[in-house]
C-alpha positions as CSV (number, residue, x, y, z in Angstrom):
1,M,134.5,87.8,80.4
2,S,132.1,90.3,81.0
3,I,129.5,89.6,84.3
4,Y,126.9,88.7,81.3
5,D,129.2,86.2,80.2
6,I,129.5,84.8,83.3
7,E,126.1,85.2,84.6
8,T,124.5,83.6,80.9
9,E,127.3,80.8,81.3
10,V,125.7,79.9,84.9
11,Y,122.1,79.7,83.4
12,Y,122.9,77.2,80.9
13,K,125.3,75.1,83.7
14,L,122.2,75.5,85.7
15,I,120.1,74.3,82.9
16,N,122.3,71.4,81.5
17,Y,122.7,70.0,84.9
18,N,119.1,69.5,85.1
19,N,118.2,72.6,87.9
20,P,115.2,74.0,85.6
21,A,113.7,75.1,88.6
22,T,116.6,77.2,90.0
23,A,118.0,78.2,86.6
24,R,114.6,79.8,86.5
25,A,115.1,82.0,90.1
26,Y,118.5,82.9,88.9
27,E,117.4,84.3,85.9
28,S,115.1,86.0,87.7
29,Y,118.1,87.2,89.9
30,K,119.6,87.9,86.9
31,S,117.0,90.3,85.8
32,V,117.1,92.2,89.1
33,Q,121.3,92.7,89.0
34,Q,121.0,94.0,85.4
35,Y,118.0,96.7,86.4
36,K,120.5,97.7,89.1
37,R,123.5,98.0,87.1
38,E,121.8,99.7,84.5
39,Q,120.1,102.1,86.7
40,N,123.3,102.5,89.0
41,T,124.3,105.9,87.5
42,T,123.5,109.3,88.3
43,D,126.3,111.0,85.9
44,N,123.5,112.4,83.4
45,E,121.5,114.3,86.2
46,I,124.1,115.4,88.2
47,L,125.9,117.2,84.6
48,G,122.5,118.2,83.5
49,L,122.4,120.1,86.8
50,L,126.3,121.5,86.6
51,N,125.3,122.8,82.6
52,E,122.0,123.7,83.2
53,T,120.2,121.3,81.1
54,N,118.3,119.3,83.6
55,I,115.1,121.3,83.4
56,D,113.1,119.0,85.6
57,V,115.0,118.9,88.4
58,M,115.9,122.7,88.4
59,D,112.3,123.5,88.1
60,E,111.5,121.0,91.0
61,N,111.4,123.4,93.3
62,S,110.3,127.3,92.6
63,N,111.7,128.6,95.8
64,K,114.9,127.2,95.1
65,N,117.6,129.1,92.7
66,P,119.4,126.3,90.5
67,I,122.3,128.8,89.4
68,I,123.9,129.1,93.0
69,A,126.3,126.7,93.9
70,S,124.8,125.5,97.7
71,T,121.1,124.8,96.2
72,Q,123.3,122.9,93.2
73,R,124.8,121.0,96.1
74,D,121.8,120.2,97.7
75,L,120.1,119.4,94.4
76,I,123.4,116.9,93.4
77,A,123.2,115.5,96.8
78,G,119.0,115.0,96.1
79,E,120.1,113.1,92.6
80,V,122.7,110.7,94.9
81,S,120.1,110.3,97.6
82,K,117.2,109.4,94.4
83,D,119.7,106.8,92.8
84,I,120.7,104.9,96.5
85,A,117.0,105.1,97.5
86,K,116.3,103.3,94.0
87,R,119.1,100.9,93.9
88,K,119.0,100.1,97.5
89,M,116.6,101.2,100.0
90,I,113.2,100.4,98.0
91,P,111.9,97.4,97.5
92,L,112.0,96.7,93.3
93,D,108.5,96.6,92.7
94,L,107.9,99.7,94.2
95,V,110.8,101.3,92.2
96,E,109.3,100.0,89.1
97,A,106.0,101.2,89.3
98,H,107.3,104.3,90.2
99,E,109.2,104.4,87.1
100,S,106.4,103.8,85.0
101,G,104.0,106.2,86.4
102,A,101.8,103.8,88.4
103,I,102.5,104.9,92.1
104,H,104.7,108.2,93.0
105,I,107.1,107.8,95.9
106,H,107.3,111.6,97.0
107,D,110.2,113.3,98.2
108,M,112.6,110.5,97.0
109,D,115.9,112.3,97.6
110,Y,115.4,112.8,101.0
111,I,114.7,109.1,101.9
112,S,118.1,108.0,102.2
113,N,118.2,110.6,105.2
114,Q,117.3,108.9,108.6
115,F,114.7,111.6,109.6
116,L,111.8,110.4,107.1
117,T,109.8,108.3,107.9
118,V,108.5,106.0,105.1
119,V,105.9,103.6,105.3
120,W,106.3,100.3,102.5
């Protein structure tokens, strides 16, 4: 049984036991969890850096040569940091606004570091 099946079963049990408000709240929670699961991978971005197809990240900083191993390590760490920041640190409404282009969260690849101050 998958996590999706379990979540659906919980939702319908709440409805069947006459808890529609709780079911609606659970549905919202379920949506957030699904979003987090879907956004939980950096594989494509990192593989794109390694095989030199992730042009957006490679061209992000013209002062860095993305072919050099030390720069690739820094860029890979930045991709991991962005993923953690989006899933664990930044409020979901801000992540969604950033992803839609409504706002831009600058230096997201450094947010997980303690030396950066961010005010929400």
